[in-house]
gemmi code that builds the backbone of each chain (N, CA, C; Angstrom):
import gemmi

chains = {
    "A": [
        ("UNK", (112.798, 34.012, 99.862), (113.295, 34.470, 98.569), (114.401, 35.502, 98.770)),
        ("UNK", (115.557, 35.260, 98.146), (116.640, 36.240, 98.324), (116.307, 37.549, 97.601)),
        ("UNK", (116.747, 38.668, 98.145), (116.486, 39.965, 97.514), (117.403, 40.137, 96.312)),
        ("UNK", (116.822, 40.073, 95.149), (117.607, 40.272, 93.935), (117.733, 41.764, 93.660)),
        ("UNK", (118.683, 42.092, 92.811), (118.894, 43.497, 92.469), (117.641, 44.057, 91.782)),
        ("UNK", (117.034, 43.230, 90.883), (115.857, 43.683, 90.160), (114.708, 43.985, 91.115)),
        ("UNK", (114.492, 43.076, 92.074), (113.387, 43.257, 93.004), (113.609, 44.498, 93.873)),
        ("UNK", (114.841, 44.678, 94.328), (115.149, 45.840, 95.175), (114.856, 47.143, 94.421)),
        ("UNK", (115.270, 47.205, 93.198), (115.092, 48.427, 92.417), (113.611, 48.720, 92.170)),
        ("UNK", (112.820, 47.665, 91.879), (111.411, 47.904, 91.617), (110.710, 48.378, 92.886)),
        ("UNK", (111.117, 47.856, 94.037), (110.544, 48.295, 95.313), (110.893, 49.764, 95.565)),
        ("UNK", (112.180, 50.072, 95.385), (112.639, 51.449, 95.640), (111.913, 52.420, 94.717)),
        ("UNK", (111.719, 52.012, 93.462), (111.008, 52.856, 92.519), (109.587, 53.103, 92.971)),
        ("UNK", (108.920, 52.052, 93.461), (107.547, 52.186, 93.944), (107.442, 53.182, 95.088)),
        ("UNK", (108.389, 53.134, 96.001), (108.377, 54.054, 97.144), (108.517, 55.490, 96.662)),
        ("UNK", (109.396, 55.699, 95.708), (109.613, 57.058, 95.202), (108.340, 57.605, 94.576)),
        ("UNK", (107.661, 56.778, 93.765), (106.434, 57.231, 93.119), (105.390, 57.580, 94.167)),
        ("UNK", (105.220, 56.720, 95.180), (104.227, 56.987, 96.219), (104.566, 58.280, 96.952)),
        ("UNK", (105.852, 58.506, 97.141), (106.273, 59.695, 97.886), (105.999, 60.987, 97.144)),
        ("UNK", (105.972, 60.959, 95.818), (105.815, 62.221, 95.087), (104.363, 62.630, 94.947)),
        ("UNK", (103.421, 61.699, 95.081), (102.016, 62.013, 94.801), (101.487, 63.194, 95.628)),
        ("UNK", (101.649, 63.252, 96.960), (101.052, 64.368, 97.700), (101.627, 65.729, 97.299)),
        ("UNK", (102.827, 65.748, 96.783), (103.441, 67.020, 96.406), (102.682, 67.657, 95.246)),
        ("UNK", (102.161, 66.849, 94.349), (101.522, 67.363, 93.137), (100.125, 67.921, 93.437)),
        ("UNK", (99.487, 67.437, 94.511), (98.074, 67.769, 94.721), (97.831, 69.237, 95.051)),
        ("UNK", (98.783, 69.924, 95.703), (98.518, 71.295, 96.114), (99.112, 72.274, 95.124)),
        ("UNK", (98.360, 72.593, 94.107), (98.823, 73.574, 93.120), (98.124, 74.889, 93.432)),
        ("UNK", (98.876, 75.939, 93.774), (98.226, 77.198, 94.132), (97.510, 77.831, 92.953)),
        ("UNK", (96.462, 78.567, 93.276), (95.754, 79.322, 92.235), (96.644, 80.474, 91.814)),
        ("UNK", (96.457, 80.934, 90.615), (97.199, 82.098, 90.147), (96.236, 83.051, 89.475)),
        ("UNK", (96.456, 84.340, 89.713), (95.703, 85.323, 88.951), (96.270, 85.290, 87.545)),
        ("UNK", (95.437, 85.212, 86.571), (95.917, 85.187, 85.190), (96.033, 86.616, 84.687)),
        ("UNK", (96.773, 86.834, 83.623), (96.799, 88.176, 83.040), (95.394, 88.683, 82.735)),
        ("UNK", (94.442, 87.767, 82.461), (93.062, 88.188, 82.196), (92.439, 88.788, 83.451)),
        ("UNK", (92.733, 88.173, 84.626), (92.218, 88.729, 85.877), (92.809, 90.108, 86.145)),
        ("UNK", (94.093, 90.262, 85.785), (94.748, 91.568, 85.950), (94.040, 92.610, 85.093)),
        ("UNK", (93.746, 92.253, 83.848), (93.066, 93.184, 82.948), (91.690, 93.550, 83.497)),
        ("UNK", (90.957, 92.548, 83.999), (89.631, 92.812, 84.551), (89.719, 93.748, 85.751)),
        ("UNK", (90.668, 93.477, 86.645), (90.814, 94.310, 87.843), (91.132, 95.749, 87.457)),
        ("UNK", (91.971, 95.914, 86.444), (92.322, 97.263, 85.996), (91.101, 97.934, 85.368)),
        ("UNK", (90.332, 97.190, 84.572), (89.131, 97.750, 83.946), (88.099, 98.174, 84.990)),
        ("UNK", (88.040, 97.442, 86.115), (87.107, 97.808, 87.181), (87.409, 99.191, 87.737)),
        ("UNK", (88.670, 99.585, 87.699), (89.060, 100.887, 88.231), (88.977, 101.951, 87.142)),
        ("UNK", (89.501, 101.607, 85.972), (89.659, 102.591, 84.904), (88.372, 102.764, 84.102)),
        ("UNK", (87.575, 101.693, 84.008), (86.373, 101.746, 83.170), (86.773, 101.795, 81.705)),
        ("UNK", (86.087, 102.638, 80.947), (86.369, 102.721, 79.512), (87.415, 103.777, 79.194)),
        ("UNK", (87.878, 104.473, 80.223), (88.823, 105.571, 79.992), (90.127, 105.050, 79.390)),
        ("UNK", (90.815, 105.965, 78.720), (92.087, 105.611, 78.103), (93.162, 105.532, 79.188)),
        ("UNK", (94.038, 104.540, 79.068), (95.097, 104.347, 80.048), (96.410, 104.726, 79.385)),
        ("UNK", (97.011, 105.814, 79.861), (98.247, 106.275, 79.232), (99.453, 105.889, 80.072)),
        ("UNK", (100.588, 105.794, 79.421), (101.815, 105.424, 80.123), (102.603, 106.684, 80.447)),
        ("UNK", (103.124, 106.749, 81.674), (103.938, 107.888, 82.070), (103.451, 108.522, 83.357)),
        ("UNK", (104.120, 109.555, 83.787), (103.830, 110.361, 84.985), (103.946, 109.590, 86.290)),
        ("UNK", (103.749, 108.272, 86.254), (103.799, 107.473, 87.480), (105.167, 106.800, 87.575)),
        ("UNK", (105.706, 106.763, 88.782), (106.994, 106.105, 88.998), (106.795, 105.022, 90.046)),
        ("UNK", (107.287, 103.824, 89.735), (107.146, 102.699, 90.656), (108.540, 102.248, 91.072)),
        ("UNK", (108.841, 102.442, 92.356), (110.139, 102.027, 92.898), (109.972, 100.700, 93.593)),
        ("UNK", (110.540, 99.653, 93.000), (110.432, 98.327, 93.597), (111.707, 97.593, 93.203)),
        ("UNK", (112.305, 96.796, 94.112), (113.543, 96.122, 93.724), (113.300, 95.151, 92.574)),
        ("UNK", (114.178, 95.117, 91.551), (113.985, 94.210, 90.423), (114.185, 92.747, 90.809)),
        ("UNK", (114.958, 92.512, 91.875), (115.215, 91.138, 92.319), (115.011, 91.095, 93.826)),
        ("UNK", (114.062, 90.277, 94.289), (113.860, 90.172, 95.735), (114.040, 88.730, 96.177)),
        ("UNK", (114.601, 88.587, 97.365), (114.878, 87.260, 97.882), (113.636, 86.694, 98.544)),
        ("UNK", (112.895, 87.544, 99.244), (111.753, 87.075, 100.018), (110.490, 87.796, 99.572)),
        ("UNK", (109.586, 87.063, 98.927), (108.362, 87.661, 98.422), (107.364, 88.023, 99.506)),
        ("UNK", (107.653, 87.659, 100.756), (106.708, 87.957, 101.833), (106.685, 89.429, 102.208)),
        ("UNK", (107.769, 90.130, 101.949), (107.758, 91.550, 102.258), (108.671, 92.285, 101.280)),
        ("UNK", (108.035, 92.925, 100.314), (108.747, 93.631, 99.256), (108.428, 95.122, 99.385)),
        ("UNK", (109.429, 95.957, 99.675), (109.153, 97.393, 99.785), (108.820, 97.984, 98.425)),
        ("UNK", (107.878, 98.916, 98.426), (107.421, 99.489, 97.165), (107.019, 100.937, 97.378)),
        ("UNK", (107.396, 101.818, 96.465), (107.002, 103.225, 96.529), (106.433, 103.640, 95.182)),
        ("UNK", (105.260, 104.263, 95.214), (104.666, 104.800, 93.993), (104.622, 106.307, 94.129)),
        ("UNK", (105.134, 107.023, 93.131), (105.019, 108.476, 93.156), (104.519, 108.954, 91.793)),
        ("UNK", (103.811, 110.063, 91.828), (103.214, 110.599, 90.611), (103.662, 112.044, 90.457)),
        ("UNK", (104.069, 112.412, 89.223), (104.450, 113.787, 88.943), (103.179, 114.621, 88.883)),
        ("UNK", (102.941, 115.438, 89.923), (101.734, 116.259, 89.988), (101.997, 117.443, 90.911)),
        ("UNK", (101.500, 118.628, 90.542), (101.716, 119.783, 91.423), (100.913, 119.703, 92.723)),
        ("UNK", (99.901, 118.841, 92.787), (99.048, 118.672, 93.968), (98.448, 120.003, 94.436)),
        ("UNK", (97.880, 120.743, 93.490), (97.149, 121.963, 93.830), (95.654, 121.649, 93.836)),
        ("UNK", (94.837, 122.637, 94.217), (93.407, 122.403, 94.363), (92.750, 121.966, 93.053)),
        ("UNK", (93.303, 122.389, 91.896), (92.655, 121.952, 90.660), (93.521, 121.028, 89.797)),
        ("UNK", (94.633, 120.600, 90.302), (95.424, 119.599, 89.580), (96.109, 118.707, 90.610)),
        ("UNK", (95.477, 117.601, 90.910), (96.037, 116.713, 91.937), (95.753, 115.258, 91.571)),
        ("UNK", (96.327, 114.361, 92.367), (96.121, 112.933, 92.160), (94.995, 112.484, 93.077)),
        ("UNK", (93.959, 111.888, 92.496), (92.824, 111.411, 93.289), (93.161, 110.095, 93.982)),
        ("UNK", (93.731, 109.161, 93.203), (94.005, 107.856, 93.798), (95.112, 107.132, 93.055)),
        ("UNK", (95.720, 106.201, 93.762), (96.765, 105.344, 93.207), (96.315, 103.904, 93.432)),
        ("UNK", (96.409, 103.079, 92.394), (95.977, 101.683, 92.482), (97.137, 100.796, 92.072)),
        ("UNK", (97.399, 99.745, 92.842), (98.508, 98.860, 92.513), (97.972, 97.442, 92.290)),
        ("UNK", (98.449, 96.822, 91.212), (97.992, 95.483, 90.831), (99.178, 94.573, 90.593)),
        ("UNK", (98.894, 93.248, 90.621), (99.929, 92.278, 90.274), (99.349, 91.290, 89.291)),
        ("UNK", (100.246, 90.483, 88.732), (99.867, 89.595, 87.648), (99.614, 88.170, 88.133)),
        ("UNK", (100.393, 87.695, 89.116), (100.370, 86.265, 89.400), (100.089, 85.879, 90.846)),
        ("UNK", (99.750, 86.814, 91.720), (99.288, 86.425, 93.053), (97.919, 85.779, 92.886)),
        ("UNK", (97.381, 85.102, 93.942), (96.037, 84.527, 93.795), (94.979, 85.580, 93.497)),
        ("UNK", (95.239, 86.829, 93.869), (94.297, 87.924, 93.634), (95.029, 89.072, 92.958)),
        ("UNK", (94.416, 89.745, 91.964), (95.168, 90.769, 91.231), (95.367, 92.095, 91.968)),
        ("UNK", (94.551, 92.386, 92.997), (94.682, 93.670, 93.684), (95.780, 93.643, 94.738)),
        ("UNK", (96.454, 94.769, 94.906), (97.409, 94.920, 96.011), (96.891, 95.986, 96.970)),
        ("UNK", (96.568, 97.156, 96.450), (96.051, 98.210, 97.323), (95.526, 99.381, 96.514)),
        ("UNK", (94.553, 100.105, 97.106), (94.044, 101.354, 96.534), (94.323, 102.451, 97.549)),
        ("UNK", (94.894, 103.559, 97.098), (95.273, 104.632, 98.008), (94.621, 105.925, 97.539)),
        ("UNK", (93.889, 106.564, 98.425), (93.147, 107.768, 98.059), (93.828, 108.997, 98.634)),
        ("UNK", (94.159, 109.934, 97.742), (94.843, 111.155, 98.147), (93.963, 112.350, 97.809)),
        ("UNK", (94.506, 113.540, 98.012), (93.775, 114.751, 97.667), (94.729, 115.918, 97.630)),
        ("UNK", (94.211, 117.116, 97.341), (95.101, 118.280, 97.290), (95.840, 118.499, 98.620)),
        ("UNK", (95.250, 118.040, 99.730), (95.879, 118.217, 101.032), (97.090, 117.308, 101.223)),
        ("UNK", (97.315, 116.399, 100.276), (98.446, 115.479, 100.425), (99.788, 116.182, 100.208)),
        ("UNK", (99.795, 117.214, 99.359), (101.038, 117.944, 99.131), (101.990, 117.242, 98.188)),
        ("UNK", (102.159, 115.947, 98.351), (103.026, 115.182, 97.461), (102.345, 113.859, 97.167)),
        ("UNK", (102.310, 113.480, 95.890), (101.635, 112.237, 95.507), (102.624, 111.089, 95.590)),
        ("UNK", (102.790, 110.568, 96.783), (103.726, 109.465, 96.974), (103.247, 108.566, 98.110)),
        ("UNK", (103.271, 107.263, 97.857), (102.826, 106.284, 98.852), (103.844, 105.154, 98.896)),
        ("UNK", (104.181, 104.707, 100.112), (105.060, 103.537, 100.246), (104.384, 102.498, 101.107)),
        ("UNK", (104.631, 101.229, 100.792), (104.156, 100.149, 101.641), (105.019, 98.922, 101.386)),
        ("UNK", (104.646, 97.822, 102.015), (105.361, 96.565, 101.774), (104.352, 95.545, 101.303)),
        ("UNK", (104.712, 94.825, 100.228), (103.733, 93.924, 99.626), (104.231, 92.482, 99.582)),
        ("UNK", (103.329, 91.584, 99.188), (103.660, 90.171, 99.020), (103.604, 89.817, 97.541)),
        ("UNK", (104.567, 89.028, 97.096), (104.559, 88.574, 95.711), (104.724, 87.058, 95.700)),
        ("UNK", (103.768, 86.365, 95.068), (103.764, 84.907, 95.084), (104.668, 84.314, 94.024)),
        ("UNK", (105.182, 85.135, 93.119), (105.969, 84.600, 92.010), (106.694, 85.774, 91.344)),
        ("UNK", (107.642, 85.452, 90.494), (108.252, 86.488, 89.662), (107.174, 86.996, 88.725)),
        ("UNK", (106.982, 88.301, 88.666), (105.859, 88.814, 87.901), (105.934, 90.310, 87.680)),
        ("UNK", (104.885, 90.793, 87.013), (104.763, 92.205, 86.698), (103.897, 92.878, 87.757)),
        ("UNK", (104.319, 94.063, 88.205), (103.515, 94.870, 89.119), (103.129, 96.135, 88.366)),
        ("UNK", (101.855, 96.507, 88.457), (101.345, 97.659, 87.713), (100.808, 98.699, 88.688)),
        ("UNK", (101.203, 99.955, 88.504), (100.663, 101.052, 89.309), (99.918, 102.003, 88.391)),
        ("UNK", (98.715, 102.410, 88.820), (97.875, 103.305, 88.024), (97.475, 104.498, 88.886)),
        ("UNK", (97.564, 105.684, 88.323), (97.150, 106.888, 89.045), (95.949, 107.508, 88.345)),
        ("UNK", (94.992, 107.964, 89.172), (93.841, 108.683, 88.635), (94.011, 110.151, 89.028)),
        ("UNK", (94.074, 111.029, 88.046), (94.274, 112.444, 88.328), (92.928, 113.144, 88.490)),
        ("UNK", (92.981, 114.405, 88.928), (91.741, 115.131, 89.200), (90.937, 115.380, 87.929)),
        ("UNK", (91.582, 115.353, 86.748), (90.810, 115.519, 85.508), (90.328, 114.168, 84.972)),
        ("UNK", (90.391, 113.123, 85.833), (89.923, 111.775, 85.512), (90.669, 111.128, 84.346)),
        ("UNK", (91.934, 111.500, 84.163), (92.776, 110.747, 83.241), (93.526, 109.699, 84.061)),
        ("UNK", (93.885, 108.603, 83.398), (94.575, 107.508, 84.083), (95.963, 107.315, 83.487)),
        ("UNK", (96.937, 107.145, 84.347), (98.327, 106.972, 83.927), (98.861, 105.728, 84.593)),
        ("UNK", (99.692, 104.974, 83.856), (100.180, 103.736, 84.430), (101.674, 103.535, 84.218)),
        ("UNK", (102.224, 102.625, 85.018), (103.600, 102.190, 84.850), (103.656, 100.733, 85.306)),
        ("UNK", (104.549, 99.950, 84.705), (104.689, 98.552, 85.111), (106.150, 98.254, 85.407)),
        ("UNK", (106.396, 97.320, 86.317), (107.759, 96.917, 86.640), (107.788, 95.404, 86.790)),
        ("UNK", (108.870, 94.807, 86.336), (109.033, 93.361, 86.477), (109.878, 93.064, 87.710)),
        ("UNK", (109.427, 92.091, 88.496), (110.142, 91.718, 89.712), (110.428, 90.225, 89.673)),
        ("UNK", (111.664, 89.863, 89.966), (112.038, 88.454, 90.068), (112.055, 88.090, 91.555)),
        ("UNK", (111.309, 87.052, 91.925), (111.176, 86.659, 93.323), (111.821, 85.285, 93.521)),
        ("UNK", (112.717, 85.185, 94.502), (113.386, 83.902, 94.759), (112.541, 83.020, 95.669)),
        ("UNK", (112.049, 83.599, 96.795), (111.202, 82.833, 97.710), (109.802, 83.413, 97.650)),
        ("UNK", (108.836, 82.605, 97.220), (107.485, 83.101, 97.002), (106.713, 83.252, 98.303)),
        ("UNK", (105.725, 84.145, 98.298), (104.862, 84.359, 99.457), (103.530, 83.668, 99.234)),
        ("UNK", (102.663, 83.759, 100.212), (101.235, 83.440, 100.137), (100.888, 81.957, 100.191)),
        ("UNK", (101.614, 81.132, 99.480), (101.081, 79.804, 99.250), (101.801, 78.725, 100.038)),
        ("UNK", (102.780, 79.098, 100.832), (103.501, 78.076, 101.598), (102.573, 77.479, 102.660)),
        ("UNK", (102.932, 76.291, 103.153), (102.106, 75.665, 104.177), (102.354, 76.314, 105.523)),
        ("UNK", (101.367, 76.210, 106.368), (101.495, 76.758, 107.711), (101.913, 75.638, 108.635)),
        ("UNK", (102.817, 75.909, 109.542), (103.271, 74.853, 110.456), (102.600, 74.977, 111.815)),
    ],
    "B": [
        ("UNK", (96.058, 96.666, 119.872), (97.259, 96.216, 119.161), (98.260, 97.358, 119.072)),
        ("UNK", (99.472, 96.957, 119.041), (100.526, 97.973, 119.029), (100.616, 98.643, 117.670)),
        ("UNK", (100.737, 99.953, 117.669), (100.927, 100.689, 116.426), (102.106, 101.629, 116.601)),
        ("UNK", (102.871, 101.798, 115.529), (103.992, 102.731, 115.527), (103.640, 103.855, 114.575)),
        ("UNK", (103.597, 105.076, 115.087), (103.230, 106.221, 114.270), (104.413, 107.180, 114.247)),
        ("UNK", (104.717, 107.690, 113.068), (105.797, 108.661, 112.971), (105.279, 109.927, 112.303)),
        ("UNK", (105.074, 110.965, 113.118), (104.619, 112.265, 112.635), (105.585, 113.285, 113.222)),
        ("UNK", (106.090, 114.235, 112.435), (106.981, 115.237, 113.033), (106.251, 116.007, 114.143)),
        ("UNK", (106.953, 116.271, 115.250), (106.325, 116.966, 116.370), (106.064, 118.420, 116.017)),
        ("UNK", (106.943, 118.973, 115.163), (106.835, 120.389, 114.813), (106.991, 120.552, 113.317)),
        ("UNK", (106.305, 121.529, 112.737), (106.479, 121.816, 111.316), (106.124, 123.266, 111.080)),
        ("UNK", (106.615, 123.810, 109.958), (106.224, 125.165, 109.585), (104.975, 125.097, 108.734)),
        ("UNK", (104.145, 126.134, 108.802), (102.914, 126.137, 108.029), (103.220, 125.995, 106.544)),
        ("UNK", (102.546, 125.094, 105.880), (102.748, 124.897, 104.447), (103.760, 123.811, 104.108)),
        ("UNK", (104.496, 123.333, 105.101), (105.452, 122.252, 104.852), (104.724, 120.977, 104.445)),
        ("UNK", (105.352, 120.229, 103.526), (104.833, 118.894, 103.207), (105.537, 117.920, 104.139)),
        ("UNK", (104.767, 117.214, 104.960), (105.370, 116.311, 105.942), (105.046, 114.863, 105.611)),
        ("UNK", (105.972, 113.980, 105.976), (105.758, 112.556, 105.756), (105.174, 111.929, 107.023)),
        ("UNK", (104.195, 111.074, 106.842), (103.587, 110.350, 107.950), (103.797, 108.869, 107.703)),
        ("UNK", (104.267, 108.178, 108.725), (104.484, 106.738, 108.581), (103.687, 106.026, 109.663)),
        ("UNK", (102.989, 104.984, 109.287), (102.158, 104.251, 110.237), (102.356, 102.756, 110.041)),
        ("UNK", (102.592, 102.072, 111.138), (102.782, 100.626, 111.091), (101.968, 100.029, 112.231)),
        ("UNK", (101.254, 98.961, 111.958), (100.532, 98.313, 113.033), (100.820, 96.821, 112.982)),
        ("UNK", (100.707, 96.157, 114.121), (100.989, 94.723, 114.120), (99.713, 93.969, 113.772)),
        ("UNK", (99.798, 93.170, 112.720), (98.651, 92.368, 112.291), (99.170, 91.237, 111.413)),
        ("UNK", (98.575, 90.065, 111.557), (99.068, 88.874, 110.862), (98.849, 88.941, 109.348)),
        ("UNK", (97.784, 89.645, 108.899), (97.440, 89.730, 107.474), (97.422, 88.337, 106.832)),
        ("UNK", (96.645, 87.435, 107.422), (96.529, 86.064, 106.886), (95.789, 86.119, 105.554)),
        ("UNK", (96.416, 85.585, 104.503), (95.906, 85.812, 103.146), (94.603, 85.088, 102.830)),
        ("UNK", (94.361, 83.935, 103.491), (93.205, 83.128, 103.123), (93.520, 82.209, 101.956)),
        ("UNK", (94.800, 82.140, 101.569), (95.186, 81.249, 100.480), (96.122, 80.147, 100.959)),
        ("UNK", (96.448, 80.179, 102.254), (97.398, 79.181, 102.756), (96.650, 77.982, 103.349)),
        ("UNK", (97.329, 76.819, 103.321), (96.774, 75.606, 103.894), (97.647, 75.157, 105.049)),
        ("UNK", (97.045, 74.455, 106.006), (97.846, 73.809, 107.037), (98.428, 72.535, 106.433)),
        ("UNK", (99.287, 71.856, 107.195), (99.901, 70.627, 106.696), (98.813, 69.598, 106.373)),
        ("UNK", (97.674, 69.645, 107.079), (96.576, 68.696, 106.836), (95.729, 69.094, 105.628)),
        ("UNK", (96.059, 70.179, 104.969), (95.314, 70.578, 103.784), (94.110, 71.452, 104.084)),
        ("UNK", (93.956, 71.900, 105.335), (92.819, 72.761, 105.677), (93.172, 74.210, 105.339)),
        ("UNK", (92.229, 74.894, 104.683), (92.464, 76.290, 104.306), (92.441, 77.170, 105.555)),
        ("UNK", (93.458, 78.028, 105.693), (93.492, 78.953, 106.825), (92.633, 80.158, 106.455)),
        ("UNK", (91.593, 80.471, 107.252), (90.678, 81.554, 106.837), (91.368, 82.910, 106.770)),
        ("UNK", (90.858, 83.771, 105.872), (91.438, 85.099, 105.692), (91.234, 85.954, 106.939)),
        ("UNK", (92.261, 86.695, 107.306), (92.158, 87.637, 108.423), (93.093, 88.798, 108.093)),
        ("UNK", (92.574, 89.826, 107.444), (93.419, 90.952, 107.036), (92.800, 92.275, 107.479)),
        ("UNK", (93.604, 93.312, 107.419), (93.095, 94.670, 107.571), (92.652, 95.115, 106.182)),
        ("UNK", (91.426, 95.619, 106.076), (90.919, 95.972, 104.761), (90.942, 97.475, 104.505)),
        ("UNK", (91.026, 98.259, 105.582), (90.916, 99.692, 105.377), (91.748, 100.461, 106.404)),
        ("UNK", (92.394, 101.528, 105.938), (93.171, 102.406, 106.812), (92.792, 103.837, 106.483)),
        ("UNK", (92.562, 104.642, 107.508), (92.191, 106.039, 107.284), (93.030, 106.936, 108.183)),
        ("UNK", (93.444, 108.082, 107.650), (94.138, 109.088, 108.451), (93.349, 110.388, 108.366)),
        ("UNK", (92.984, 110.925, 109.538), (92.272, 112.201, 109.586), (93.142, 113.236, 110.291)),
        ("UNK", (93.094, 114.463, 109.749), (93.882, 115.573, 110.289), (92.869, 116.592, 110.787)),
        ("UNK", (92.791, 116.755, 112.087), (91.781, 117.604, 112.717), (90.383, 117.304, 112.169)),
        ("UNK", (90.097, 116.017, 112.051), (88.759, 115.589, 111.653), (88.557, 115.402, 110.158)),
        ("UNK", (89.446, 115.979, 109.322), (89.263, 115.861, 107.871), (90.145, 114.737, 107.335)),
        ("UNK", (89.559, 113.902, 106.476), (90.318, 112.787, 105.926), (91.395, 113.291, 104.962)),
        ("UNK", (92.654, 112.901, 105.195), (93.717, 113.294, 104.272), (94.285, 112.107, 103.504)),
        ("UNK", (94.057, 110.889, 104.002), (94.576, 109.710, 103.313), (93.729, 108.499, 103.690)),
        ("UNK", (93.427, 107.681, 102.677), (92.676, 106.459, 102.928), (93.232, 105.366, 102.033)),
        ("UNK", (93.298, 104.155, 102.556), (93.819, 103.044, 101.766), (92.921, 101.831, 101.917)),
        ("UNK", (92.693, 101.128, 100.803), (92.018, 99.833, 100.847), (93.095, 98.785, 100.651)),
        ("UNK", (93.177, 97.864, 101.590), (94.250, 96.874, 101.558), (93.714, 95.506, 101.158)),
        ("UNK", (94.583, 94.712, 100.544), (94.236, 93.377, 100.059), (95.224, 92.373, 100.653)),
        ("UNK", (94.971, 91.066, 100.468), (95.899, 90.079, 101.043), (97.343, 90.243, 100.560)),
        ("UNK", (97.559, 90.948, 99.447), (98.913, 91.121, 98.928), (99.718, 92.163, 99.705)),
        ("UNK", (99.135, 92.743, 100.759), (99.905, 93.646, 101.619), (100.586, 92.783, 102.683)),
        ("UNK", (101.868, 93.027, 102.921), (102.653, 92.203, 103.834), (102.121, 92.293, 105.269)),
        ("UNK", (102.451, 91.281, 106.074), (102.066, 91.271, 107.485), (102.603, 92.534, 108.165)),
        ("UNK", (101.934, 92.961, 109.220), (102.271, 94.198, 109.923), (102.297, 95.372, 108.945)),
        ("UNK", (101.125, 95.707, 108.390), (101.077, 96.681, 107.298), (101.719, 98.021, 107.643)),
        ("UNK", (102.585, 98.451, 106.729), (103.308, 99.718, 106.857), (102.849, 100.633, 105.741)),
        ("UNK", (102.553, 101.873, 106.070), (102.148, 102.843, 105.054), (102.882, 104.145, 105.308)),
        ("UNK", (103.356, 104.736, 104.240), (103.968, 106.054, 104.332), (103.298, 106.941, 103.294)),
        ("UNK", (102.926, 108.161, 103.709), (102.265, 109.088, 102.798), (102.559, 110.510, 103.256)),
        ("UNK", (102.033, 111.504, 102.528), (102.392, 112.891, 102.808), (101.146, 113.742, 103.037)),
        ("UNK", (101.330, 114.840, 103.744), (100.255, 115.816, 103.863), (100.868, 117.187, 104.119)),
        ("UNK", (100.074, 118.229, 103.893), (100.538, 119.595, 104.118), (100.201, 119.995, 105.551)),
        ("UNK", (101.204, 120.492, 106.287), (100.979, 120.953, 107.659), (100.236, 122.284, 107.601)),
        ("UNK", (98.957, 122.281, 108.023), (98.147, 123.490, 107.928), (98.015, 124.196, 109.269)),
        ("UNK", (97.775, 123.403, 110.304), (97.530, 123.991, 111.619), (97.870, 122.983, 112.695)),
        ("UNK", (98.130, 123.467, 113.892), (98.413, 122.563, 115.000), (97.191, 121.712, 115.259)),
        ("UNK", (97.426, 120.508, 115.705), (96.274, 119.666, 115.991), (96.646, 118.212, 116.066)),
        ("UNK", (95.687, 117.380, 115.687), (95.815, 115.957, 115.944), (95.582, 115.144, 114.669)),
        ("UNK", (96.408, 114.128, 114.499), (96.199, 113.127, 113.457), (95.569, 111.900, 114.098)),
        ("UNK", (94.506, 111.413, 113.499), (93.889, 110.187, 114.009), (93.993, 109.104, 112.955)),
        ("UNK", (94.364, 107.921, 113.380), (94.567, 106.789, 112.474), (93.607, 105.682, 112.857)),
        ("UNK", (93.039, 105.040, 111.844), (92.090, 103.969, 112.117), (92.321, 102.811, 111.162)),
        ("UNK", (92.421, 101.617, 111.733), (92.561, 100.401, 110.929), (91.299, 99.567, 111.132)),
        ("UNK", (90.707, 99.083, 110.041), (89.520, 98.235, 110.131), (89.798, 96.965, 109.343)),
        ("UNK", (89.357, 95.810, 109.882), (89.668, 94.572, 109.188), (88.638, 93.482, 109.384)),
        ("UNK", (89.005, 92.280, 108.924), (88.122, 91.116, 109.025), (87.838, 90.776, 110.487)),
        ("UNK", (86.780, 90.016, 110.704), (86.385, 89.534, 112.033), (86.194, 90.690, 113.017)),
        ("UNK", (85.672, 91.800, 112.528), (85.378, 92.939, 113.402), (86.600, 93.660, 113.932)),
        ("UNK", (87.765, 93.458, 113.291), (88.987, 94.102, 113.778), (88.905, 95.610, 113.630)),
        ("UNK", (89.307, 96.321, 114.664), (89.351, 97.772, 114.603), (90.380, 98.257, 115.606)),
        ("UNK", (91.224, 99.199, 115.191), (92.155, 99.779, 116.141), (92.442, 101.213, 115.734)),
        ("UNK", (92.786, 102.025, 116.707), (93.021, 103.441, 116.442), (94.320, 103.884, 117.096)),
        ("UNK", (94.840, 104.998, 116.618), (96.020, 105.617, 117.214), (95.947, 107.096, 116.882)),
        ("UNK", (96.723, 107.909, 117.585), (96.714, 109.330, 117.261), (98.081, 109.937, 117.555)),
        ("UNK", (98.338, 111.095, 116.959), (99.593, 111.811, 117.163), (99.304, 113.289, 117.007)),
        ("UNK", (100.013, 114.126, 117.756), (99.738, 115.558, 117.632), (100.926, 116.263, 116.991)),
        ("UNK", (100.628, 117.431, 116.425), (101.637, 118.215, 115.716), (101.473, 119.684, 116.099)),
        ("UNK", (102.615, 120.385, 116.185), (102.590, 121.820, 116.414), (103.039, 122.501, 115.137)),
        ("UNK", (102.180, 123.359, 114.585), (102.509, 124.055, 113.341), (102.727, 125.524, 113.667)),
        ("UNK", (103.891, 126.025, 113.233), (104.219, 127.424, 113.550), (104.112, 128.293, 112.308)),
    ],
}
model = gemmi.Model(1)
for chain_id, residues in chains.items():
    chain = gemmi.Chain(chain_id)
    for i, (resn, *xyz) in enumerate(residues, 1):
        res = gemmi.Residue()
        res.name, res.seqid = resn, gemmi.SeqId(i, " ")
        for name, pos in zip(("N", "CA", "C"), xyz):
            atom = gemmi.Atom()
            atom.name, atom.element = name, gemmi.Element(name[0])
            atom.pos, atom.b_iso = gemmi.Position(*pos), 0.0
            res.add_atom(atom)
        chain.add_residue(res)
    model.add_chain(chain)
structure = gemmi.Structure()
structure.add_model(model)
structure.setup_entities()
C-alpha cells in the first residue's frame, strides 16, 4: 500500500500523542495557601499577627530558584527586656510551607538572619518575627522565579 | 564534612559581630524523582546551633526549602574572649561540628 498523505499524518499524530503522555504524569505537589495559613497558625497560635517591623530582603526576580539569597531583619533594640525571640520564614507554593525557624536572644545584638533558599515557583514568601513580649509581626514579598527548584528530575 | 566559618579574630567588648557559617551538604528535598520515577529519599540538615563559650546564641531549624550547602549569617555581641562552637544535625544520623576562636579586648 502506498503511503498516502492522510495515512502519514494520522501516523505522525499518533506518535505525538504517545510521546506527550509521560510528561503529564509527574505533576509536583504544591503547598496551597491553606497549608501556608496552617503552618503560620502552628507558630503564631491565636495571637494577633501585625504587619510591620520586619524587613524581608529578597530579589523580586530570580533566575534560579535553587538558591535564592534572603535576609530578614527586625527593628528591635535587642536589650534584655525587648528583643526578638525568633524569626520564621514560610512560602506559599513549595511542596512544604516551612523554610526555616531561627531562634535569637538578647545576646544576638542585632535581629538579622541571612540564608539561601529554594523556591519551586513564583510565589509569596512570608517572614514572621516573635518578640519578647510575645507579639507577632509579619511581612510578605512576592518573588518571580524563572527556573524552579525542588521538582526537577535527577539524572 | 567541610565547613567554612567566618568569625572576626578580634573584636572590642560590646561590639555586634557577624558570624557566617557554611557547610557542604546535598540537602536532598525528598520531593525529587529519578528518571525512572523513583522518589529520592530526603536527606537534609534539620538543625544548626551556635554556642559562645558554652551558651547558645543562635539556633536554626532547617527545612527542605533551604538551598544545598546551607549558608547562615547571624549576629552576636562580643562579650569575652573564647570559642564559638557550631553543630549541624541532620537526617540519617548526620552530625558535624566546627569551631572558631575570638579575642575580645
